[in-house]
C-alpha positions in Angstrom: -57.9 -65.9 -118.7 -54.3 -65.6 -117.6 -52.6 -62.3 -118.6 -49.4 -60.3 -118.1 -49.9 -56.7 -117.1 -47.6 -53.7 -117.1 -48.5 -52.5 -113.6 -48.1 -54.2 -110.2 -51.5 -53.0 -109.1 -53.3 -55.4 -111.5 -51.4 -58.4 -110.1 -52.2 -57.3 -106.5 -55.8 -57.1 -107.5 -55.8 -60.8 -108.6 -54.0 -60.8 -112.0 -51.5 -63.5 -112.8 -48.2 -61.6 -113.7 -47.0 -58.1 -114.1 -43.8 -56.9 -115.6 -42.8 -53.3 -116.1 -41.1 -50.3 -114.7 -41.2 -49.6 -111.0 -43.5 -46.6 -110.6 -42.3 -46.0 -107.1 -38.7 -45.7 -108.4 -40.0 -43.3 -111.1 -41.8 -41.1 -108.5 -38.6 -41.0 -106.4 -36.8 -39.8 -109.5 -39.1 -36.8 -109.5 -37.4 -35.7 -106.4 -34.2 -35.2 -108.4 -35.9 -33.3 -111.2 -38.1 -31.0 -109.0 -35.3 -28.9 -107.4 -33.7 -28.4 -110.7 -36.9 -27.1 -112.3 -37.7 -24.9 -109.3 -34.1 -23.4 -109.4 -34.8 -22.4 -113.0 -32.6 -24.9 -114.9 -33.6 -24.8 -118.5 -35.5 -27.9 -119.7 -32.9 -28.5 -122.4 -30.2 -28.8 -119.7 -32.0 -31.6 -117.8 -31.2 -35.0 -119.2 -34.0 -37.5 -120.0 -33.4 -40.7 -118.2 -34.7 -44.1 -119.2 -36.1 -46.4 -116.6 -33.5 -48.7 -115.2 -35.5 -50.7 -112.7 -38.1 -53.2 -113.8 -40.1 -55.6 -111.6 -41.9 -58.9 -112.2 -44.7 -59.7 -109.8 -46.4 -63.1 -109.8 -49.6 -63.7 -107.8 -49.0 -67.1 -106.4 -52.6 -67.5 -105.3 -53.8 -66.9 -108.8 -51.2 -69.1 -110.3 -52.2 -71.9 -107.9 -55.9 -71.6 -108.7 -55.0 -71.9 -112.4 -52.9 -75.0 -111.8 -49.7 -73.2 -112.7 -46.7 -74.3 -110.6 -43.9 -71.7 -110.0 -40.6 -73.6 -109.6 -38.9 -73.1 -106.3 -35.5 -72.5 -107.9 -36.7 -69.1 -109.0 -35.3 -66.5 -106.8 -38.7 -64.9 -106.1 -39.6 -63.3 -102.9 -43.2 -64.3 -102.2 -45.3 -61.2 -101.6 -48.7 -62.8 -102.1 
């Protein structure tokens, strides 16, 4: 059954589509917070940031096997 997932890993494992935050970008953001915490900045002084990067991944092999055609006019970079 075709499904849309929230993590890229599901699509890489054979799922059809994933759409959600970029976990790699979130992990990089930890590099901004970590020095502040280690220097003793109070938690109340560290702003909470909302995710600003989202990614959509389409498994073209799975789409093809389901008979779903992805239009070429989509500006997708084929990763699968």
